[in-house]
N, C-alpha and C positions, 0 to 999 in steps of 0.2 A: 591635950585631951579636954581640958576644963573649958575651953572657948567653945567648943561644938556644943555642949548642952546649953550654954548660955545663949550662944547663936540660934539655937533651936528654939529657946524660949522667947527670945525677941522676935523672931519671925512669927510665932505663934501669936504672941500678943498683938503685932501690928496686923496680922491677918483677921484676928477677932475684931479689932476695933474698925477696920475697914468695912467688914461685913454688916457691921452695925450701922455705920454711916449710909451704906447702901440702902438698908432696910428702912431707915428714916425717910431718905429720898423717895423710895416707892411709896411709902404710906402718904407722904405729902402730895405725891402726884395723884394717888387714889382718891384722896380728900378733894383736891382741886376738880377732878373728873366728876366726882359724886355733886359737888357744888354747882358745876356747869350744868349737869343734867337737871338738878332741880330747879334752876333758873329757867332753862328751857321749858320745862313742864309748866311753871308759873305763866309764862309767856304765851304758851299754847292755850291756856285756860281762858284768856281774853278773846280768842278767836272762835266764833261759833262754828258748830259742826257743818259740814257740807250738807246740801239739801239731799233728799231721798229722791231719787229718780225712778220713773216708772216707764215701761215700754212693752210693746208687743209687735206684731207684724205691721200694723196701720200707724201705730204712734211710737214716738221715741224721745228720749230725753226730757220727759214730762215731769215737772215738779210744781209742788204747791207751796206758797208762801202765805202765812196767816198775817194778814194786815191789822185785823181788830178782832173783837170778840167773835163776830158772825160774818166777817169779811175775808175772803180769800182771793188770792191772785193765782192764776194757773197759766203756765208758759210750757211750751215744748213744740214738737214738730209733728205733722201728720202727713200720710200719703193716702188722700181720700179723694173720692170723686167730686169733681168740681170744687175742691178746696173747702168743703163744708163740714166742720166739726161739730156734731151734735153732742149734747151732754144733759144729764139729769142728775139730780141730787136726791138721794132717797134715804130713808131711816130703816130699811129692811121690811117695812110694811107700806109706806106711803111714799109716792114721788112728791117732794115738797116744791122742787122748782126745776124748770127745763128750759133749755134754749139752744142756740147754735151760735158759732163764730166763724168767720171765713179766715182761712189760712193765707199766706201770701202766695201760694202756688198749690195747684192741684196735682192729683196723682196723674202719672207715675213718679212725678217729682215730690220731694219732701219740702213741705211749706211751713213756715214758723207760724205760730199762734200765740195769743197773749190776751187774757180776759180776766175780768174781776167779777165776782159774785158776792152777793150778800145773802146768807140763808142762816135760819134759825131753827134749833130743834122744837118739835111739838110735844115730845115725850122726853122727860126728864133723863131716863136711863137708856135711851137709845144712841146709836152711833150713826153719824152721817157718813154716806159714802158718795162720792162723785164718780159718775160713769160716763166716760168719754166713748163715743161709738160713730160709726158711719151708718146713715140711712142707706138701705138698698134701693137703688133706682127701680129695681124690678118690682118689689112688693112692700117696700117700706119697713122692712125688718130691721133690727139692730145688728150690725156686722161689725167684728173686730172690737167687742166691748173691752174697755180697759177700767177696771174698778180702781178707785183710789180713795183711801180712807181720810176724812176730814178731821173728825173728833167725836 
């Protein structure tokens, strides 16, 4: 009868020490996972965020890249009459610059366009907005306007 309580005590001690070892292994696995997650976060910090895209029924995948203090590159696709993409930069009160660019295909196909503009604010606290549009062949009005904030 004395062997049974000792055997029980021995099993209890072995069981406790085994669960302690498993806990340690789990803790080290958690630590490794946390370390890897921190490493991944640091690596991602070096990668710039993806550009913001703008679209409507006549323009898609349009994005703006700032090249300098007053210089911007605009790329995207347009489905416009005779492949003519018209644009204007305004500050909410005044049209500062306007122009057009020809896409590589006209409507009803999607044509790619890529152009660079240089424009500077005339009012310190204003915001510049680029507006892409199609000129109506009928009356010259702006059709399908797509406003894009510059700065």
